[in-house]
Structure formats: C-alpha cells, structure tokens
N, C-alpha and C positions, 0 to 999 in steps of 0.2 A: 490491475490496480485502478481503483476509482479515485479521481483526483480533480483538482482545479489548477488553473495556470498560476494563480496568486498564492498558492499554499506552500510555505517553506518546508513544512514537514513532508509534503509530497515529493519535493525535490530531494530532500535528504534520504527518504526511503528509496526512491528511484536510483540515486547514486549508490547507496549501500548495496542494493541488489545487483546492479550492473557491474560493480567492482568485483563481485563474486561470481560473475559469469551467468547470472540468472536472467533469462529473457522475460520481459514483462510486456503485457498489453496494457496500455494506458488509456483509460476512458475518462474524458472530461465531462463531469456531471453537469456542467453549465451549458453544454451543447447537446446533451442527451437527457431529456426529461424522464425516460424510462430508467436510465441508470441512476438518476437522482432519486427516483421513487424507490429503487432497490436499496440504495444506501440508507435512506430513511427507514425502510422496513427492517433491514438487518441490524440497524443500530438503535432500534426501539424509539424511532421518531427523531433521532438526532442526526444532523447533517455533518457527519464526521469524515474528514479526509486526512490522510489517505485511508481508504478501506480496501483491504486486500483480500482477494479470493484465492484460496489455495485448495485445490481439489474441490470439494463441495462445501468447505468452511469459509466463512467470512470473519474478518476481524479488523478493527480499527487500530491504526497505529498513530494516534494523535493524543497527546504530543508524541513526536517521534522518539522511539526508545529502541536503540539498536539491540540491546539484550533481549527485549521482548520479541522483536522481529526475528532474530536468530533462533530463539527458542520455538516460536510458533512454526517456523519453516524447517526446523531441524537442520540448520546450516551453521557452520563455524562463525563465531563472532569476529575473530581477529585474523582469519586467514583470507587473504584477498587473491583473486586470480591475477597471475602475472600477465603483463601485456606482451 
C-alpha cells in the first residue's frame, strides 16, 4: 500500500485490512521518490493515497470506501478476523 503519514484514508485502509488478517507492506511515498512516481503513473498524474497494489493491479482508495476496497480485493465487508 502506497501511503503518507498524514493521510487519514491511509490509516483507515490499513486498519480495515489488518482487522481482516490481511498483511500489507506500507510504502511512504514521501520517503521514496520512485514510489511517488509510480503512484503518479498509475493514477494518471494524480498523487492519490492510499494506492493499493493487489497482484499486478493498482487502485486508489481515496476517499476511503470500505465497500470499494472489499470488492476490489474480493474480501468480506463486515467479517473481521477475531483476535
């Protein structure tokens, strides 16, 4: 997941995924110019975070939309992993 530290949608997406037991690799685009370039490229010149890579696909989840994220990743919307 390509993100920034100040992005509330990034925190929401990260929490949503972690609650469902999905491991993520978080890349801060402010510390990685190549990652920022990639985000710009896959979002048609727009710096949208979070941008999530799933397999070989990229999609932006900004503004955060749990229904969209669940659909894109083919995961349950309301079923959360028990601790």
